[in-house]
N, C-alpha and C positions, 0 to 999 in steps of 0.2 A: 249715314247714321251718326247722330251729334252724340258726343261724351258729355255727361253730365256727372261733375267731381262730386263727390260724397262729404259731405261736413263730418270729420271725425271729432268725437267728443273724447277720446282716449285720454285718461288721465293717471300719470303716476304717482303712485305713493310708496313713502319709505317710512320707515321707524327709526326714531334718532337713539333709540336704545339698545337693538339689535340689528340682525341682518336682513329681516324679514322685508319682503317688498309687495306691491300691491300692483295691479293694473284695471281700472273701472273704465267701463265704456257708457254706463249709465248717465244721461244728461241731466236728470235730476240733481240739486243738491243733496248728499250724504256723503257721511264721513264711514269707511270702512275700519272695523274694529279686528283685531289677533290678540290668540294668546301670545304676550310677550316674553321671550326668554329674559329678556332685561329687568325686566319688573317681576321676576320669579312667578311667572305664571299669568298675572293678573291678563286679564282682556283690557288691551289699550287702544287707543285710536293710531293709525297712520296719520302723516303729514303727508301734505303735495311736496312733491320732490323739487329742491330748490327753497321752501320755506323753512327758515331758522326758527327752531322751537325748543322747548324743553317739555317732556312728556314724565312725569312723577307720580308715584303711589302714594298716599298720604295713608301712614298708619294710625288706627284708632288710638287714641291716649287714655281713654277713659275702661272703668268696669265694663266687661260686656256681661256678666252673671250667665242667665241663662239663654241669652240672644242667639240667634242663629244667623251668623254672620258671613261673608266672604273672606278668606283668609287667602294667603301667597302660599306658596312653595315649601317656605318655610313655618308655616302654621301660625304667623302673625294677622292679627285681624287686619283689614284696609278698609277705610271709610270713603274714599274718593280718589278718581285719578283726574289730575290737573294739567291740562296742557296749557303751556303759557308760550305768547308770541308776542312780536313787537308790538302788534295792533290790537293786543286783548289777552283773554285767556278762556278758555272752556274747561267747563268741572262735570265728569260722571259720577255722581252720588251712588255709594252703594249702601242703601240703606238695608237693616235687617228685615229678615225676612218674618211674616207674622206667622202665628203658630195659632192653634185653638184645642183645648180640650174634650172631651165626651163625660161630662158629667152626669151620666144616667147611670 
């Protein structure tokens, strides 16, 4: 009987802001996210283990009036989560939620 080795696509991910870790076995390109304690509960991406990066939440600095926006655990509105690495950056934009009214 011949033994054929299986290729492993196991990838270990860590969060630079908290102690959360993740192991993925999906071979397709993707970035897993998690509710990050270090970013006050905001959904943030993991980073591949060994990659130096900074993940930060950017608070909105404008007036939100009646818009439905995402807020962190402190109630502060957040407009983006930015990941900065040596070779570039990624940005997850948290746009306000659309609302509608019935005028009948």
